[in-house]
C-alpha positions in Angstrom: -34.8 -3.1 -49.6 -34.7 -6.7 -47.8 -36.7 -7.5 -44.6 -33.4 -7.7 -42.9 -32.6 -4.1 -44.0 -35.9 -2.9 -42.7 -35.3 -4.5 -39.5 -31.8 -2.7 -39.2 -33.5 0.5 -40.0 -36.0 0.3 -37.0 -33.2 -1.1 -34.5 -32.8 1.6 -31.9 -29.1 0.5 -31.5 -28.2 0.9 -35.2 -27.2 4.3 -36.6 -29.0 5.0 -39.8 -26.8 7.4 -41.7 -27.9 8.8 -45.0 -24.7 8.4 -46.6 -26.2 8.9 -50.0 -24.6 12.7 -50.0 -21.3 10.8 -50.1 -21.8 8.7 -53.2 -20.4 10.9 -56.0 -22.9 12.2 -58.2 -20.8 13.9 -60.7 -17.6 15.8 -60.1 -17.0 17.2 -56.4 -17.1 20.8 -56.2 -16.7 23.3 -53.4 -20.4 23.2 -52.5 -20.6 19.5 -52.2 -17.2 19.4 -50.1 -18.5 22.1 -47.8 -21.8 20.3 -47.2 -19.8 17.1 -46.5 -17.8 19.1 -43.9 -21.1 20.5 -42.4 -22.7 17.3 -42.0 -19.5 15.5 -40.5 -19.1 18.5 -38.1 -22.8 17.9 -37.0 -22.0 14.3 -36.4 -19.0 15.3 -34.1 -21.0 17.5 -32.2 -23.9 14.9 -31.6 -21.1 12.4 -30.8 -19.6 15.0 -28.3 -23.0 15.6 -26.5 -23.4 11.7 -26.1 -20.1 11.7 -24.6 -20.5 14.3 -22.1 -23.9 12.8 -21.0 -22.0 9.4 -20.5 -19.2 11.0 -18.5 -21.6 12.8 -16.4 -23.3 9.7 -15.6 -20.0 8.0 -15.0 -19.0 10.9 -12.6 -22.2 10.7 -10.8 -21.8 7.0 -10.3 -18.5 7.6 -8.7 -20.0 10.1 -6.5 -22.9 7.9 -5.4 -20.4 5.0 -4.5 -18.3 7.5 -2.5 -21.4 8.7 -0.6 -22.6 5.1 0.1 -19.2 4.3 1.8 -19.4 7.3 3.9 -23.1 6.6 4.9 -22.0 2.8 5.6 -19.1 3.8 7.8 -20.9 6.7 9.7 -23.9 4.4 10.5 -21.4 1.7 11.6 -19.3 4.0 13.8 -22.5 5.4 15.2 -23.0 2.0 16.9 -19.6 1.8 18.4 -19.5 3.0 22.0 -15.8 3.1 22.5 -12.8 3.4 20.1 -9.1 3.5 20.7 -9.9 4.0 24.4 -12.1 6.9 23.5 -15.6 6.7 24.8 -17.8 8.1 22.0 -20.3 10.6 23.0 -21.5 11.8 19.6 -20.7 11.6 15.8 -20.8 14.0 12.9 -19.8 15.1 9.5 -18.0 18.7 9.3 -17.4 21.0 6.6 -15.0 23.9 7.3 -14.1 27.0 5.3 -11.8 29.9 6.1 -10.9 32.1 3.1 -9.1 30.0 0.7 -8.9 26.9 3.1 -11.8 24.5 2.7 -12.1 20.8 3.9 -14.8 18.4 4.5 -14.3 15.5 7.1 -16.4 12.5 6.5 -16.8 11.2 10.1 -15.9 12.9 13.3 -16.2 11.0 16.6 -16.3 13.2 19.7 -15.2 11.9 23.1 -15.1 13.8 26.3 -11.6 15.6 25.3 -10.5 13.6 22.1 -11.9 13.4 18.6 -11.3 10.9 16.0 -11.4 12.2 12.6 -12.1 9.5 9.8 -11.4 9.8 6.2 -13.5 7.5 4.1 -13.0 6.2 0.5 -14.8 3.4 -1.3 -11.5 1.9 -2.0 -8.8 3.2 0.2 -5.3 3.7 -1.6 -2.0 4.8 -0.2 -2.3 8.2 -1.9 -5.6 8.7 0.0 -3.9 8.0 3.2 -0.8 10.4 2.6 -3.1 13.2 1.3 -5.4 12.9 4.4 -2.5 12.8 6.7 -0.4 15.9 5.1 -3.2 18.0 3.9 -6.6 17.4 5.9 -5.5 16.4 9.4 -3.0 19.5 9.9 -5.5 22.0 9.2 -8.6 20.7 11.2 -8.0 22.7 14.4 -7.5 25.8 12.2 -10.9 25.3 10.6 -12.6 24.3 13.8 -10.8 26.3 16.5 -13.4 25.3 19.1 -11.8 21.8 19.1 -8.2 23.2 19.5 -8.0 22.0 23.2 -9.0 18.3 22.2 -6.5 15.7 21.4 -7.0 14.4 17.9 -6.5 11.0 16.5 -6.8 10.3 12.6 -8.4 7.3 10.9 -8.8 6.0 7.4 -11.5 3.7 6.2 -12.5 2.1 3.0 -14.9 -0.6 1.8 -11.8 -2.2 0.5 -8.1 -1.3 1.3 -4.9 -1.9 -0.6 -2.1 -3.5 1.4 0.0 -0.4 0.6 -2.7 1.8 2.1 -3.1 -0.2 5.3 0.8 -0.2 5.7 1.0 3.5 5.2 -1.7 4.3 7.5 0.0 2.2 10.3 3.1 3.8 9.7 1.6 7.2 10.1 -0.2 6.3 13.4 -3.7 6.1 11.9 -6.4 3.9 12.8 -7.7 1.7 9.8 -11.2 0.3 9.0 -12.6 -2.0 6.4 -15.8 -3.7 5.7 -16.0 -7.2 7.0 -19.4 -8.5 6.0 -22.1 -6.5 7.7 -19.7 -4.9 10.2 -16.4 -2.9 10.1 -13.1 -4.2 11.2 -10.1 -2.4 12.7 -7.0 -3.4 11.1 -4.6 -2.2 13.7 -2.7 -4.9 15.6 -3.2 -5.3 19.3 -1.6 -2.7 21.4 -1.4 -0.2 18.4 -0.9 3.2 19.8 -2.4 5.9 17.4 -0.6 9.0 16.9 -2.2 12.1 18.7 -2.3 15.5 16.9 
């Protein structure tokens, strides 16, 4: 065995399969074929375990990025005294559940008689805006009846936002935020009147 072969065997990135069982040593019989299938099955199972670990890590990374975006906008909006003519008195994150109906609201800004409900995404897409408008906003007061008498404004925020997402949000009467350096930027044009729910 050469020195190069020995180095390859010690390299943690190299797979050192013992393929001697695959080299024919006499005619194949049922037992040899069965043993080959069992070894192959073990390798498939190990590959499956490795892939599952990788997918969990990737999924966890996606969750962490989403949580980081939520934290960023929560902290940035916490510093804003007034938004869309609403004097902000407090800020919260809400989770509501009634029977089968369950929603989480990333940021909720409370004024005297108006609330601003904000959906946060790392990358805001048109589909996110439509889903928030059609599925989450309409059930907010059902999940939180204590705010039934409040006016409600919807907003969408993203560290980045596609032009289609911004256009859709504006068309639906939502406020739209994005990151701009160390601050957040409101993308609504001057004089924009947000829809009240």
